[in-house]
Residue, then its C-alpha position, 0 to 999 in steps of 0.5 A: m500499499q503506497v502512502k501519499t505524501p503530501d505536496r511540498a508546496a502545500t505544506e509550506l506556510p505562505v511567507r508574509t510580506d509587508p506592504p510597501h507603505r506601512r501605516r504609521p501608528k497613532w502615537w507616532h503622530s502625537r509624538s511628532l506634534q509634541g516635538l513640533g510644539y516643543a520646537a515652535p517657540t524656538a523657531v518663532f523666536v529665531a524667526v522674529f528676532f534673527v531672520l526678519p531683522l537680517l532680511l530687513v538689514g539686507q534690504m536696507s543695505l540695498h537702498d537709500w535709507p535715512l533714519l528719519a525719512g525711510d526708504q528712499g529707493g535703490n542705492t546698491p553700490e553706493n552704500y558699500t562703496d561709501v563705507t569702505d571709502g570713508p576716512l575711518f573705515w580702515p583705521a577702525v579695521r586695523f584697530t579692531l584686529l589689534y585689539t582682537g589679537i592682543v585680547t585673545v592672546v592675554l585672555l586665553g593665556l590667563a584663563l588657561l593658567l587659572a584653570l590649571l591653578v584650580q584644576e585639583s580639588r584642594p582646601g580653598t579651591g572652590l573659593f578661588r574658582t568663585v573669586y576668579f569667576l565673580p567679575g563675569a556675573l557683572g555686565l560689561a556695561s556696568a563694568s565699563l562704568l566702574f572702570w571709567g570712574m577708577y581710570s579718572p585722573t581727578t576722582g579715581p582711586l588709582s592716580r592719587p596713590l601714585e602721586t602720594l608715593g611720588l612715582v608720578d608728578d601729575p595725575v595719570s590719564f589712563l584714557g588720554t593716549p591711544t596706547s594707554a586707552l587701548l591697554s586700560t581697555v584690554f585690562l578691563v575685558v581680561w579682568k571681566f572675562a578671565g573667569f568666564y573662559m577659565l571655567i570653560l577650559l576647567v571643564g575641559l580639564q576635568r574631562i581628561p582621565h587621571e589614568l593618563y597622568e599617572a601613566a605618564r608620571m610612571d614613565g618618567a615624563s616631566r610637567g612640561q612633557i605632560f602639558r605638551s603631550i596630554t593636556l594641550p591635545l585633549l583640551r583642544p575642543s574647550l580651547a577651540l570653543s574659547l578661541l571662537l568665542c573670544v575672537t567673535g566677541s573682540l571683533l564685535a566690541f562696543d560697549q567698553f570703548f563706547v563707555l570708556t573712550k567714546g572712540g578717542p582720543d582722536n578717533s584712535t579707539v573706533t572699532v567697526v562696530q562703533l563705526i556702524y553706530r555712528e553711520a546709523f545714530q550720528r550720520l543718520n544713514l541706516g543704509t551705509a550702517a546696514a551695508l557695513s553690517i553685512i560686511v561684518l556678518a560675512v567677514l565673521l562667517l568666513l572666519n568661523i568657517l576657516q576656524f572649524r576647518g582648521l580645527r578639523h584638520a588638526d583633529e584628523s592629523 
């Protein structure tokens, strides 16, 4: 008697294939709406306070736009040529670059030194960290006004002690010459922001594993070798962030010079942002002020791109 075996094709279970376009569940739509709801306030804020003003500034830079008269029609090339042909444009550019270079070197060097001093947890370290960071809690305009009073040759507390000690014969004018005005402003900025950048670098130092330091000491490495081979390479992201913030903030310097020097003496401390202010609110020409703003924005974007590319190549190497 022959036993009939079932056909193999009949015994195999059919393979279930999913449709090409599956319908997403309801919870996905609800979470998407929640995400859009969370992002909506930030998107509205960016659109209202950044995108729309940027578009308005771009429109102003292409038109003749007096402050009190409004749009007077197209003035596309003249706004940009009037800015670059002005007598204060290139001196302001040179002074801004000089100020940026000095502040960046002195500020980041001092911030790194302070971060190394308070890196280890010792008795009193928390107090020193607080003292170093405390000036950063003061507004820049308020700090500038405070130093303006301190720098006063008649009522300030710095000039009279020097006269009493016989170190100087006449009251010291800390803001009377271009060099002294620049150095006095640099001292203010370093005092104000050294603790802030110290905190950024301190966070980077705390992320470096202590095992690397211990292994280097066991191998007989000196402090200088440890600093060059371990600390600086692993601190590169924090240094990059500090460098980016410091350069951008210095190129956009305004408050400290507006309060301390008003651009003097003899327009020797006029920054690019002060030039924008003068074009807009003293010469009442929003068109040229907007054109200069667009130029500054383009330079900052290009500089940031170059910095990011340089840091990326350094990381890859």
